[in-house]
N, C-alpha and C positions, 0 to 999 in steps of 0.2 A: 472612525470605523472604516476598515478596509472593505473593498468590494466582496472579497471572499467571506469575510466574517458576516457581512450583511445577509448572506444566503442562509445563515442559521435561523433567521426569523421567518422565512417563507412559510413554514408549516402552519403558522398562525391563521392563514387564510382558510385552510381546510378545517382547523379546529373550531373557529368561530362562525363557520357556516356561510350561507349565501349573502347575508348582509355585509360581511367583510369583503367577500368577493366583489360585490357591487361597489363598495367604497374604493377598492383597489383599482377598479376599472372606470371609476367616475361615472357610474350609471345608477339608476334607481332600481330598487328591487322589482318594480313592475315592468321594467324594460323587457322586450322580447329577445330571447337568445336565438341566434341562428343554429341550424342543426349541426353545423361543424364547429360550434363553440362549446367546449365541454365544461359543464358546471364543476367548479372546484379549481379551475385553472385561472390564473390572473395574468397571463402573458400578453393577450391581445384584447383590444376592444371588440365587442361582438360585431362580426363582419356585416350583418344585415343592417347596421346603422350607418355604414360608411357610404359616401357617394361613389358613383361608378368609377370615377377616375382614381379612387383609392383602392379599389378591388383589383389587385394585381393579376388575379386569375380570370377576370371577367373577359368574355368574348362576345361582343355584340354581333359579330358575323355568325356565330353559332346560335345565340339566343334569338336573334331577330330573323335570320335567314337560313338557319340550319346548316351552315357551312362548317365542316370539320377540317381542321388542319391536317394536311397529308403528311404522314410520317416519311422520314428519309430511311430507306432500306438498302443495304448492300449485303451481298454474299461475302462471307469472311474466310480468310485463310489464317492459319496459325503456324508459327515457326519458333522452335526452341533455340534460345541463344544463351549467352552468359557474358558477364562483364566482371571487372576487378574493382573491389573497393580499395582505393589507394591507401587508406588509413592503416590497413594491416595485411593487404595482399589477398584477402578472402575472395574466392571466385563465387559469384552469385548467379545461380541459374535463373532463367526467366523465360517467359513466353511473350512473343509479339503477335498480337492480333491486329489485322488490318483488312480493309476491303480488297476483294479479289481484283476489282477493276483497277487497272493501272493508273498511276497518278500520285500526287502528293496530297497529304491530309494533315489536319492539325494533330498535335501530339498530346497524349494523355498518359499519365502514370497511374496505374491502378495498384493499390496496396492491399493485400489480403489482411485479415485479422487473425484472431487467436485460433480460429479453426484451421488455418493453413490454406495453401493453394490447391485444394482438391477439386474434383470435377464440378460439383455444384457451384463452387466459388469462381471457377474459371468462366462459367457462363456469364457472370457479371461483367467481366472484361470483354467477352465476346459480344454481348448485347450492345455495349457502347461502341465497339468497333463497327458494328452493323449500322450505326447511325452516321458513320463517315469519319472515323478517327483512326489514327495509328495508336494502339494501346500497348504499353509495356507493362507486364505483370511480373514483378520480381518474386521469387520464392525464397524469402530470407530464412525460413526454417530449415530447408534442405541445405542451404549454404553453410549453416552452423551445426548441422546434425541435431536439430531440435525437434523433438516429437511434437505432433499436432496437439493443440489445446494446452499449451504450457501455462503454468501458474505464474512463474517468475518472468520478468521482462529482462532480456539481455540488451544492455545499452548499445553494445557494438552493432546490433542489427539496425539501429537508426542510421548509422553510416552506410550500411548496405543499401538502404532505400535511397539515401541522398546521392550515392554514386550512380543510381539508376537515372537520375535527372540528366547528368552529363551524357550518359550512354544514349538516352533517348534523343537528346538534342543533336547528337552527331549523326543520327540516322538520315540517309539521303532522301528518304521518302516523307520526311516531315516538312510540312508547308509553313510552319510557324517558328519564330525565334524564341518563343516561350511555350511552356506547356501548362496544362492544368493538372492538379492533384485530385485524385478520385479514390475513395476508400470506403471501407465499412468496418465496424466494431473496432478492434485494437489497431487496425490499419489507420484509423482516424488519428490516433495518438502518434503513430509513426510519421504521417504526413504533416501533422502539426509541428513536429520537431524539425522536419525538413524545411518547412516554411520559415519558422522563427529561429530555432537554435542554429541552423545552418544558413540562415539569412537568404534563402533562395527566393523569397518573395520580393526581394529588392531588384533582382535582375532577370530571373529565369522562369518564374512561375506567375501565371496570370489569374488563377482562381483556385478556390478550394471547395470541393464537393465531398460530402461524406454521408453515409447512411448509418444512423444510430451509432455515432462514434463514441469510443471510450475516451472521453475527454478528461482523463486523469492518469497520472503515472501508475501503471499496473502494480508497481512495487510499493506504492504509498500505503500508509496505515488505513485501517477500516474507516475511521471517522473522516479522513480525507476523501475516501471513495464516495461516501454518502453525502457529505455536507459541502464539499468544495470541488472546484474544477481546476484543471492544470493551469498554472500561472502563465504559461505561454499563450493561452487564449487571449489574454489582455493585450498582447503584442501582435496578434494576428491582424494584418491590415488588408489582406486579400479579400475581394468579393467572395462571399461565403454562402453556400446553400447546404442546409442540413435536412435530412428526411428521417422521421421516426414514426413508429406506430403508436396508436392510442394506448395499447396495452403493453408497451415496453416496460422493462423492469423499473421499479420506482427509483432505485438508487442511480440508475443510468439517466432516466428522464430528468431527474432533479438537477444533476450537474450540467446537462446539455441546456436545459431551459434557463437555468440561472445564468449560465455563461452568455447565452444569446441575449438575455434581457440587458445585461451590462454592455454588451457590444452595441446594442441599439441605443442605449443611453449615451454612449460615446460617439454616436453618429456614424457608425460603421455600416458598410453595405453587407447586411446579413439577412438571410431569410430562413425561417424554420417552418417546415411543412409537416403537419401531423395527420396521418391517415387514420380515419375511424375504423374500428372493427378488426384491426390487425395488431400483431405483437412484434417482438424483436425477430429479425431474420425473415421478414415477409418476402424478401426478394430472392431468397435461395431455398425456401422450403421445398422439399421434394414432393412429387406428385401424390404419394400416399397420404400426406397430411396437409397438402395445399388446399386453400379455400378460394372461393370466388373473390372474396375481398383481397386476399393476398395477390391474386393475379391482376386485379384492377389497380391496386396500389403500385405494383411493380411496373406495369406498363406506363402508368402516368408518371411515376417518378423518373424512369429512364428517359422519357421524352422531355420532361422538364429539365433534368440534369444536362442532357445533350444540348438543348437550346441555350441554357445558361453558359455552358462551356464554349459553345460556338460564338456566342455574343462577346465573351471576354477574350477569346483568342483572335477574333477578327482583326483587331488593331495590330496584331503581331504577325500577320501574314507576310512572308518574305517577298520582297519586290523582285 
């Protein structure tokens, strides 16, 4: 039985209730569940049963002494640029966000999703630049005269994103010889193709970070969207961090969580963070619909993503 076919049987946990959940997690029905362990999910052991050295999020400095980690903050500039996709000569418009302070900084490629590179989405790239990165944000829809929120996926746009890696690595203010891939929604599929299909994970990319990625070919049939994940995930070898909300769409959560579970079984460096009380798009929801939970999740996820990328880019600082 293949990995992808196995995912067809996961709903049995929800159908047969808590006793099946307990069995899947190797716990007894009387075990206490931590507040951030959702009943009905069988992805992780309850975090309150783990020793401190296994709680990756734990901070004794905070818990014992009240010390909060100080965020890295930079004022940010933005500059419109463009580059050429050598596969067919398409010119790809993009925006570079970077700290105003002079100097060189690690490189990050941010890829927009189905929504396009509009003003709320640009804020995602800007927030990461404010953490101390040079962030390239390609606009692959404008490059191909594609309207925002397209249904179909144009394969050629994958090459447009891939060409952005070369453009970013050539920038004189990049301090690293590799970059990290950062994305959301359908952008997660684009960056997956860049890493695996274009083999950039072998030499040019140090890590993969995505917020609620669409981990399936957007052109795939409906059963593939619901029950399976993109085959390229099995070949993703980069250190990976995924963020989703508790109330994300079922068909999206299923593919992401199933993929992460198999990545973990294969011993890969992958971390899935699920924020309670928020849904899909928590990081770019506009003020008129934004909630306190959205804001907390956004601030925490940006901090964690920046720390993750900084860690994996550090070995690639140019001498």
